[in-house]
C-alpha positions in Angstrom: -137.5 -143.9 120.3 -135.3 -147.0 120.1 -135.3 -149.6 123.0 -131.8 -148.6 124.2 -132.6 -144.9 124.4 -135.6 -145.9 126.6 -133.7 -148.1 128.7 -131.2 -145.3 129.4 -134.1 -142.7 130.2 -135.8 -145.2 132.3 -132.6 -145.4 134.6 -132.5 -141.4 134.6 -136.0 -141.4 135.7 -134.8 -142.9 139.0 -133.1 -139.6 139.7 -135.6 -137.3 138.0 -138.9 -139.1 138.6 -141.1 -136.3 137.6 -141.4 -133.6 134.8 -140.9 -131.0 137.5 -137.8 -132.4 138.9 -136.3 -132.7 135.3 -137.2 -129.2 134.7 -135.8 -128.0 137.8 -132.3 -129.6 137.0 -132.4 -128.2 133.6 -133.0 -124.7 135.0 -130.1 -125.3 137.5 -127.8 -126.6 134.9 -128.5 -123.7 132.5 -127.8 -121.3 135.4 -124.4 -122.9 136.1 -123.5 -122.6 132.3 -123.6 -118.9 132.6 -121.3 -118.6 135.5 -117.7 -117.7 135.2 -115.4 -120.6 134.8 -113.5 -121.6 137.8 -109.8 -120.9 138.4 -107.4 -123.5 137.3 -103.9 -123.6 138.9 -101.0 -125.5 137.1 -97.8 -126.5 139.0 -94.8 -128.8 138.0 -91.7 -130.3 138.9 -92.2 -129.8 142.7 -89.3 -132.2 143.8 -90.1 -132.5 147.4 -90.1 -128.6 148.1 -92.9 -128.8 150.3 -92.8 -125.3 152.1 -92.7 -123.5 148.5 -95.4 -125.6 147.3 -97.5 -125.1 150.4 -97.2 -121.4 150.2 -98.2 -121.4 146.2 -101.1 -123.6 147.1 -102.1 -121.0 149.7 -101.7 -118.0 147.7 -103.2 -119.6 144.5 -100.1 -118.1 142.6 -101.4 -114.7 143.3 -105.0 -115.4 142.9 -105.7 -114.7 146.5 -104.0 -111.3 146.3 -105.8 -110.4 143.2 -109.2 -111.0 144.9 -108.0 -108.6 147.7 -107.2 -106.1 145.0 -110.5 -106.5 143.3 -112.4 -106.1 146.6 -110.7 -103.2 148.3 -108.8 -101.4 145.4 -107.3 -98.2 146.2 -109.3 -98.0 149.5 -106.6 -100.0 151.4 -102.9 -99.4 151.4 -100.6 -102.0 150.0 -99.1 -102.8 153.4 -102.6 -103.6 154.8 -103.5 -105.7 151.9 -100.1 -107.5 152.6 -101.0 -108.2 156.1 -104.4 -109.3 155.0 -102.9 -111.8 152.5 -100.6 -113.3 154.9 -103.4 -113.8 157.4 -105.3 -115.7 154.9 -102.3 -117.9 154.0 -101.3 -118.4 157.5 -104.2 -117.5 160.0 -103.1 -119.3 163.1 -99.6 -118.3 162.9 -100.4 -114.6 162.0 -102.9 -114.1 164.8 -100.3 -115.4 167.3 -97.9 -112.6 166.3 -100.8 -110.0 166.1 -101.8 -110.8 169.8 -98.2 -109.8 170.8 -98.6 -106.4 169.5 -102.2 -105.4 169.0 -103.6 -103.4 172.0 -107.3 -103.7 171.1 -108.0 -107.4 169.8 -111.6 -106.9 169.8 -111.6 -104.1 167.3 -108.9 -106.1 165.3 -111.2 -109.2 165.2 -114.0 -106.9 164.1 -112.2 -105.3 161.3 -110.6 -108.3 160.2 -114.1 -110.5 160.1 -115.6 -107.9 158.0 -112.6 -107.9 155.6 -112.7 -111.6 155.3 -116.3 -111.6 154.8 -116.0 -109.3 151.8 -113.2 -111.4 150.1 -115.3 -114.5 150.8 -118.3 -112.9 148.9 -116.1 -112.1 146.0 -114.5 -115.5 145.8 -117.8 -117.3 146.2 -119.6 -115.2 143.7 -118.6 -117.3 140.7 -120.0 -120.7 142.2 -123.6 -121.9 142.8 -124.8 -121.8 146.2 -124.7 -125.5 146.4 -121.0 -125.8 145.4 -120.1 -123.2 148.1 -122.1 -125.0 150.6 -120.2 -128.3 149.9 -117.1 -126.2 150.6 -118.0 -124.7 154.0 -116.7 -126.0 157.2 -119.4 -128.2 159.0 -119.3 -126.3 162.5 -119.8 -122.8 161.0 -121.6 -123.6 157.6 -125.0 -121.8 158.5 -123.4 -118.5 159.8 -120.9 -118.1 156.9 -123.6 -118.9 154.5 -125.7 -116.1 156.1 -122.8 -113.8 155.8 -121.7 -114.3 152.3 -125.1 -114.6 150.7 -127.0 -111.4 149.5 -130.3 -111.1 151.3 -132.5 -108.6 149.4 -135.3 -109.1 152.0 -133.1 -107.5 154.7 -133.3 -103.7 154.8 -130.6 -102.8 157.1 -127.9 -105.3 155.7 -125.0 -103.5 157.8 -126.9 -103.9 161.0 -127.6 -107.4 160.2 -124.0 -108.5 159.3 -122.8 -106.4 162.1 -124.9 -108.4 164.7 -123.5 -111.7 163.5 -120.1 -110.5 163.7 -120.6 -109.0 167.2 -122.2 -112.2 168.4 -119.0 -114.2 167.0 -116.6 -112.0 169.1 -118.8 -112.0 172.1 -119.0 -115.9 172.3 -115.1 -115.9 172.0 -115.3 -117.6 168.5 -113.5 -114.9 166.6 -110.1 -116.8 166.0 -111.6 -120.1 165.1 -114.2 -118.2 162.8 -111.1 -116.2 161.0 -109.2 -119.6 160.4 -112.2 -121.2 158.7 -113.0 -118.0 156.7 -109.2 -118.1 155.6 -109.1 -121.5 154.6 -112.6 -121.3 152.8 -111.0 -118.2 150.8 -107.9 -120.5 149.9 -110.4 -123.4 148.7 -112.6 -121.2 146.7 -109.8 -119.2 145.1 -108.6 -122.1 143.1 -111.3 -124.4 141.7 -108.9 -127.2 140.3 -105.4 -127.9 140.7 -103.2 -129.5 137.8 -99.7 -131.1 139.1 -97.7 -131.9 136.1 -95.3 -134.4 137.5 -92.1 -134.8 139.4 -93.5 -134.5 142.9 -90.7 -136.8 144.1 -87.0 -136.6 144.6 -84.3 -133.9 145.4 -86.3 -132.0 148.0 -87.2 -133.8 151.4 -90.8 -133.1 151.5 -92.5 -135.2 148.8 -94.6 -137.2 151.4 -95.9 -134.1 152.9 -96.9 -132.9 149.3 -98.6 -136.2 148.8 -100.2 -135.7 152.2 -101.6 -132.4 151.2 -102.8 -133.7 147.7 -104.7 -136.6 149.3 -106.9 -133.9 151.2 -107.2 -131.4 148.2 -110.4 -130.7 146.9 -109.9 -131.0 143.3 -106.8 -132.3 141.5 -105.4 -134.3 138.8 -101.7 -135.3 138.3 -99.8 -136.1 135.1 -97.1 -138.5 136.2 -93.3 -137.3 135.8 -90.7 -139.8 135.5 -89.6 -139.1 139.1 -93.1 -140.2 140.2 -93.0 -143.3 138.1 -89.8 -144.6 139.5 -91.5 -144.3 143.2 -94.5 -145.9 141.6 -92.1 -148.9 140.5 -90.6 -149.2 143.6 -93.9 -149.2 145.7 -95.0 -152.0 143.3 -91.8 -153.9 144.2 -89.7 -153.6 140.9 -86.0 -154.0 142.3 -84.4 -151.7 139.7 -86.9 -148.9 140.6 -86.2 -149.6 144.4 -82.4 -149.3 144.0 -82.9 -146.1 141.8 -85.2 -144.5 144.5 -82.8 -145.4 147.4 -79.9 -144.0 145.3 -81.6 -140.7 144.4 -82.4 -140.1 148.1 -78.8 -140.5 149.2 -77.5 -138.6 146.2 -79.6 -135.5 147.5 -79.2 -135.9 151.1 -82.8 -137.1 151.7 -82.5 -140.3 153.8 -85.0 -138.7 156.2 -87.6 -139.1 153.3 -87.1 -142.8 153.3 -86.4 -143.4 156.9 -88.8 -141.0 158.7 -91.1 -140.0 155.8 -92.0 -143.6 154.9 -90.4 -145.8 157.5 -88.0 -147.6 155.1 -85.4 -149.4 157.1 -81.7 -148.3 155.9 -80.1 -150.4 158.4 -79.5 -153.5 156.1 -77.9 -151.2 153.5 -75.8 -149.5 155.9 -74.5 -152.7 157.4 -73.6 -154.2 154.3 -71.9 -151.1 152.8 -69.8 -150.7 155.7 -68.8 -154.4 155.3 -68.4 -154.5 151.7 -66.6 -151.2 151.3 -64.9 -150.7 154.5 -61.5 -149.9 153.0 -63.0 -147.7 150.1 -63.1 -144.0 150.6 -65.9 -143.9 147.8 -64.7 -140.7 146.8 -66.6 -140.2 143.7 -69.9 -140.9 145.5 -70.4 -137.4 146.8 -73.7 -135.7 147.2 -75.5 -133.4 145.2 -77.0 -131.9 148.3 -74.8 -132.6 151.4 -77.3 -134.3 154.3 -77.8 -131.7 157.2 -76.7 -132.1 160.6 -74.2 -135.3 159.7 -70.6 -135.5 160.9 -67.6 -136.9 159.0 -68.1 -140.4 160.3 -71.7 -140.3 159.1 -70.9 -138.9 155.7 -68.3 -141.6 155.1 -70.9 -144.3 155.9 -73.4 -142.7 153.6 -70.8 -142.5 150.8 -70.5 -146.2 151.1 -74.2 -146.8 151.2 -74.3 -144.4 148.1 -71.8 -146.6 146.3 -73.2 -149.9 147.4 -76.8 -149.1 146.0 -75.4 -147.6 143.0 -73.7 -150.8 142.0 -76.9 -152.7 143.0 -78.7 -150.3 140.6 -76.5 -151.0 137.7 -76.9 -154.8 138.2 -80.6 -154.8 138.5 -80.9 -152.3 135.5 -78.6 -154.7 133.5 -81.2 -157.5 134.4 -84.0 -155.6 133.4 -82.4 -154.6 129.8 -81.5 -158.2 129.2 -85.0 -159.4 130.2 -86.6 -157.1 127.6 -84.4 -156.8 124.5 -87.3 -155.0 122.7 -86.5 -151.9 125.1 -83.6 -151.3 122.7 -81.2 -150.2 125.5 -78.2 -152.7 125.2 -75.8 -149.7 124.9 -76.5 -149.0 128.6 -75.1 -152.5 129.6 -72.0 -151.1 130.6 -70.8 -153.5 133.6 -69.8 -156.0 130.9 -67.9 -153.3 129.0 -65.4 -152.9 131.7 -61.9 -154.3 131.6 -61.5 -155.4 135.2 -57.7 -156.0 134.8 -57.0 -152.4 133.3 -59.9 -150.7 134.9 -61.1 -149.2 131.6 -64.7 -149.1 130.1 -65.5 -149.2 126.3 -68.6 -146.8 125.5 -69.7 -146.3 121.9 -66.7 -147.7 120.6 -64.2 -145.5 122.6 -62.2 -146.7 125.7 -62.2 -144.6 129.0 -60.2 -144.8 132.3 -62.3 -145.4 135.1 -62.0 -143.1 138.0 -62.9 -145.7 140.6 -61.6 -149.4 140.1 -62.9 -151.1 143.5 -65.7 -153.6 142.6 -65.6 -156.2 145.2 -69.1 -157.4 144.5 -68.8 -157.7 140.7 -68.2 -161.0 139.0 -66.4 -160.1 135.6 -67.8 -163.2 134.2 -71.3 -162.5 135.2 -71.3 -158.8 136.0 -75.2 -158.2 136.6 -75.4 -161.0 139.1 -76.1 -160.0 142.8 -74.1 -161.3 145.6 -75.9 -163.2 148.4 -75.4 -160.1 150.5 -76.5 -157.8 147.9 -79.7 -159.8 147.3 -80.4 -159.8 150.9 -80.3 -155.9 151.1 -82.5 -155.5 147.9 -85.1 -158.0 149.2 -85.4 -156.4 152.6 -85.8 -153.1 150.9 -88.5 -154.6 148.8 -90.4 -155.7 151.8 -90.1 -152.3 153.4 -91.5 -150.5 150.2 -94.4 -152.9 149.4 -95.3 -153.0 153.0 -95.3 -149.3 153.7 -99.0 -148.2 154.2 -98.5 -144.4 153.8 -96.6 -145.0 150.5 -99.0 -147.3 149.2 -101.8 -144.9 149.9 -99.8 -142.1 148.2 -99.4 -144.5 145.1 -103.1 -145.2 145.1 -103.7 -141.3 144.7 -101.3 -141.2 142.0 -103.3 -144.0 140.2 -106.6 -142.7 140.8 -105.9 -138.9 140.1 -102.9 -139.4 137.8 -102.3 -140.3 134.2 -99.6 -140.1 131.4 -101.6 -136.9 130.1 -104.6 -135.0 130.3 -106.9 -132.9 127.7 -108.6 -130.4 129.8 -110.5 -127.2 128.8 -108.5 -127.0 125.5 -105.1 -127.5 127.2 -103.0 -130.7 126.5 -101.0 -131.6 129.9 -98.2 -133.9 129.9 -94.9 -133.9 131.8 -92.3 -134.3 129.4 -92.5 -134.7 125.5 -93.9 -136.4 122.6 -91.0 -138.5 121.3 -90.1 -137.4 117.7 -88.0 -137.8 114.7 -85.8 -135.0 113.3 -88.2 -134.7 110.2 -91.2 -133.9 112.5 -93.0 -137.5 112.6 -93.8 -139.1 115.7 -91.2 -141.8 116.8 -92.2 -145.3 116.7 -91.5 -147.2 119.9 -91.4 -150.8 120.6 -93.2 -151.9 123.7 -93.4 -155.7 124.1 -93.0 -156.4 120.5 -95.4 -153.9 118.9 -94.6 -150.4 117.7 -96.5 -147.3 119.0 -96.1 -143.7 118.5 -97.9 -140.3 119.4 -100.8 -140.6 121.6 -101.1 -144.5 121.2 -97.6 -144.6 123.0 -98.7 -142.8 126.0 -101.8 -144.9 126.1 -100.1 -148.2 125.9 -97.5 -146.9 128.7 -100.4 -146.0 131.0 -102.2 -149.1 130.5 -99.0 -151.3 131.5 -98.5 -149.1 134.4 -102.1 -149.8 135.6 -101.4 -153.7 134.8 -98.6 -153.6 137.5 -101.1 -152.6 140.3 -104.2 -154.3 139.0 -103.7 -157.2 136.5 -104.5 -160.7 137.6 -102.0 -162.0 135.0 -98.5 -162.6 136.3 -96.9 -162.0 133.0 -98.6 -158.8 132.3 -98.1 -157.7 135.9 -94.4 -158.2 135.4 -94.2 -156.4 132.3 -96.2 -153.5 133.8 -93.6 -153.3 136.7 -90.8 -153.3 134.5 -92.3 -150.7 132.1 -92.1 -148.2 135.0 -88.4 -148.5 134.9 -88.4 -148.0 131.3 -90.4 -144.9 131.5 -88.2 -143.5 134.2 -85.0 -143.6 131.8 -85.6 -144.9 128.5 -84.7 -142.6 125.4 -88.2 -142.7 123.9 -89.9 -142.5 127.0 -92.3 -139.6 126.9 -91.5 -138.8 130.5 -87.8 -138.8 129.9 -86.9 -138.0 126.5 -83.1 -138.1 126.3 -80.6 -140.1 124.7 -79.2 -141.8 128.0 -79.3 -141.1 131.7 -75.6 -140.7 132.2 -75.4 -141.8 135.9 -72.8 -144.2 135.1 -70.6 -141.7 133.5 -70.9 -139.2 136.1 -69.4 -141.6 138.7 -66.8 -143.2 136.6 -65.8 -141.1 133.7 -63.5 -138.1 133.6 -65.0 -136.5 130.4 -67.7 -133.7 130.6 -69.0 -134.5 127.0 -69.9 -138.3 128.2 -72.1 -136.6 130.8 -74.3 -134.6 128.4 -77.7 -136.1 128.3 -78.8 -135.0 124.8 -82.5 -134.3 124.6 -85.1 -135.7 122.0 -85.5 -133.5 119.0 -89.0 -132.8 120.3 -87.5 -130.0 122.5 -86.4 -128.1 119.2 -89.3 -128.8 117.1 -91.8 -127.8 119.6 -90.8 -124.2 118.9 -92.5 -124.6 115.5 -96.1 -123.7 115.7 -96.9 -126.3 113.2 -95.3 -129.0 115.2 -97.5 -127.9 118.3 -100.6 -128.0 116.2 -99.7 -131.5 115.0 -99.2 -132.7 118.5 -102.4 -131.1 119.6 -104.4 -132.7 116.9 -102.9 -136.1 117.7 -104.5 -135.7 121.1 -107.8 -134.3 119.8 -107.4 -130.6 120.3 -107.7 -128.1 117.5 -108.7 -124.4 117.2 -107.1 -121.1 118.2 -107.3 -121.2 122.0 -105.7 -124.7 122.6 -102.2 -125.2 124.3 -99.5 -127.7 125.4 -98.7 -127.1 128.9 -95.8 -129.2 130.4 -92.8 -129.2 132.8 -89.7 -131.6 133.0 -87.2 -129.4 131.5 -86.1 -126.2 133.4 -86.7 -122.8 131.8 -83.4 -120.8 132.0 -84.6 -117.4 132.5 -81.1 -116.0 133.2 -80.0 -117.3 129.6 -83.1 -115.2 128.2 -85.1 -118.5 127.7 -89.0 -117.9 127.5 -91.6 -120.3 128.9 -94.0 -119.4 126.3 -93.0 -121.0 123.0 -94.5 -121.5 119.6 -96.4 -118.3 119.4 -98.2 -119.0 122.6 -99.2 -122.6 122.0 -96.7 -124.1 124.3 -96.0 -123.0 127.9 -93.2 -124.9 129.8 -93.9 -124.3 133.6 -90.7 -126.1 135.0 -88.9 -123.0 136.4 -86.8 -124.6 139.1 -88.9 -125.2 142.3 -86.1 -127.4 143.2 -83.3 -125.5 145.0 -80.8 -127.7 143.0 -81.8 -126.0 139.7 -82.2 -122.2 141.1 -78.6 -121.2 140.0 -79.3 -122.1 136.6 -82.9 -120.9 136.2 -82.5 -117.7 138.1 -86.1 -118.3 139.7 -87.7 -120.6 142.0 -90.5 -122.0 139.6 -93.2 -121.0 137.3 -96.9 -121.6 137.9 -99.9 -120.6 135.6 -103.3 -119.6 136.4 -106.2 -120.0 133.8 -109.3 -118.0 135.0 -112.3 -116.6 133.3 -110.1 -113.8 131.8 -107.5 -116.1 130.4 -104.1 -117.5 131.0 -101.6 -115.8 133.4 -98.1 -117.0 134.0 -96.3 -116.2 137.3 -92.5 -116.4 138.0 -91.7 -117.1 141.7 -88.9 -115.8 143.8 -87.0 -118.6 146.2 -89.0 -119.1 149.3 -87.1 -118.7 152.4 -89.6 -120.2 155.1 -93.0 -119.8 156.1 -91.6 -118.1 159.4 -90.3 -115.3 157.0 -93.5 -115.1 155.1 -95.6 -114.6 158.3 -93.5 -112.1 160.1 -92.6 -109.9 157.3 -95.6 -110.4 154.9 -93.2 -111.8 152.3 -94.9 -113.4 149.3 -93.2 -115.2 146.5 -95.1 -114.0 143.4 -92.5 -111.8 141.6 -93.9 -111.4 138.5 -97.3 -112.1 136.8 -97.9 -111.6 132.9 -100.7 -112.4 130.6 -100.1 -115.2 128.4 -103.5 -115.0 126.6 -106.4 -112.5 127.7 -109.9 -113.0 126.6 -112.0 -110.0 125.6 -115.0 -111.7 126.7 -115.0 -113.7 130.0 -114.9 -117.5 129.7 -118.1 -119.1 131.2 -118.6 -122.5 132.6 -120.5 -123.2 129.2 -117.1 -122.9 127.3 -115.7 -125.6 129.3 -115.5 -129.4 129.1 -117.7 -129.6 132.2 -120.1 -127.2 130.4 -120.1 -129.5 127.3 -121.2 -132.4 129.6 -123.9 -130.1 131.1 -125.4 -129.2 127.6 -125.4 -133.0 126.9 -127.2 -133.7 130.3 -129.8 -131.0 129.5 -130.6 -132.6 126.1 -131.1 -136.1 127.8 -133.2 -134.5 130.5 -135.4 -132.7 127.7 -135.9 -136.0 126.0 -136.8 -137.5 129.3 -139.5 -134.8 129.7 -140.6 -135.5 126.1 -140.9 -139.3 127.0 -143.0 -138.4 130.1 -145.2 -136.3 128.1 -145.7 -138.9 125.3 -146.5 -141.6 127.9 -143.5 -143.7 126.8 -142.3 -143.4 130.4 -144.5 -143.0 133.4 -143.9 -140.3 136.1 -143.2 -141.7 139.4 -144.1 -140.3 142.9 -141.7 -137.3 143.4 
């Protein structure tokens, strides 16, 4: 055996110092390999819709209800199953309602505890005792383990379990116990969560979603362009900051900035009221009107909207000029304005501007900030980079997030792989060198991380600016459109100019050969491999299907955001991948948790199998299983080294 291998095995012997301990670990791993794979849950394009996200997380996109059906089958009425499911999702709130109408709470506690214990047994059955033990709440771990573990040595099992339940009720611990059982079921129903980007913008609860993800037991995140722009803002990139603020105002989400993250909007408000005092800012309307505001407040917010939009256009222009290799000179529109005739030249054609009041723009140097604008953006920058909560959330995005992920035969990314019309991967210039396909994703991710961790000032600045590029550039894998037509929407009265033409990827991906080409590029081949992504809403009302390319591609952006629902006809798609295969779920709009609790209303409207396995998928068939098999082989080598005398056993 070579020296390098011996050195590695000697390090391993610190963990497994004897033949017995190494053998025991092999036996444990072999047992795990034969368990059914855990349930994976895929979500995308959450866009700040916290209540809907929270509910889908609680119900596991129908995984919890399926477990209830598995346990009770036809022996329980559908209405009672709905009550039990709602209790599992919202135990505290549901029990509060039950107390108001239930005449015999002790009997209700007893029935409910027995039902929850049965569901717990089922959801925990695919995991090892060790994994279940780690998921158990500290205060009740021993009791729950007793209740959900089969005990062949106990002859009268019913009496045994009954005595434990009776003791829980007698000691007044019923409600606390019900809560921890419900939360345990939620945890065990889904083994791992994938979030395919765009947590931020549009809805008001992105910070709450991030709080929830920070404490979630197992999660990965594929960055979306709306996440990247917030990451850039947290890093202090000025164009990103202006974009985040503008987006929040546009969608009536100032509360997210001010209350969610404590970003001070007063400097912008003061500046806007002064600079645009006589300007009605009629073009700067809200996509979603702010709730609870009066006309005076709305007038101020419109002025803030215009002020930060102009600042944004200036800062974007500075970024484009700083990096000509971005190839975005066609978006340098402030210098294309005729400030005497109030027209703008775009793609060789002249357009009349709908708004002609630009008090802060110097026609000779249109991208230069005024002193007052510079003061506003620098104060905002200070708020963003010193916001502890935002910085913690971005650290989670860096720790658990990436541009893409290959996991158990599925390639996950938010948007697209930029392509040419002939089906080749588009070559993209990133700081003087061309990249395409997987290499493009990799170089962009490396620069994002440099923005936060590099000690080289120039590389750090490149990383900060690349986040703005990823947000909006035509060949960004997280954007993938010809242009972001923000300027045109404000200033041009031509609907054709507001169209954001998508990269040809979105047509090509309907071709199974193209899907195979992309999968192979990222190292995935075979019959049961898929691309799963979001970014572009699936328009079910137009008959569009989320499953494309003969099942190789699954698009799960179905419109979580309220702003999309009129176009999509649903409130989001989610995907479940369990030991039986892939199941796609379409969701109805989520009204409120109060409605769900009171009337047992769920939001799983339709579940359909995308791919069903004739033979259950085991842990041994997964990526984790592959690593376990490798470890088993290494442990066998360690045992041989012990047996041959190359390595000495230690005291166990």
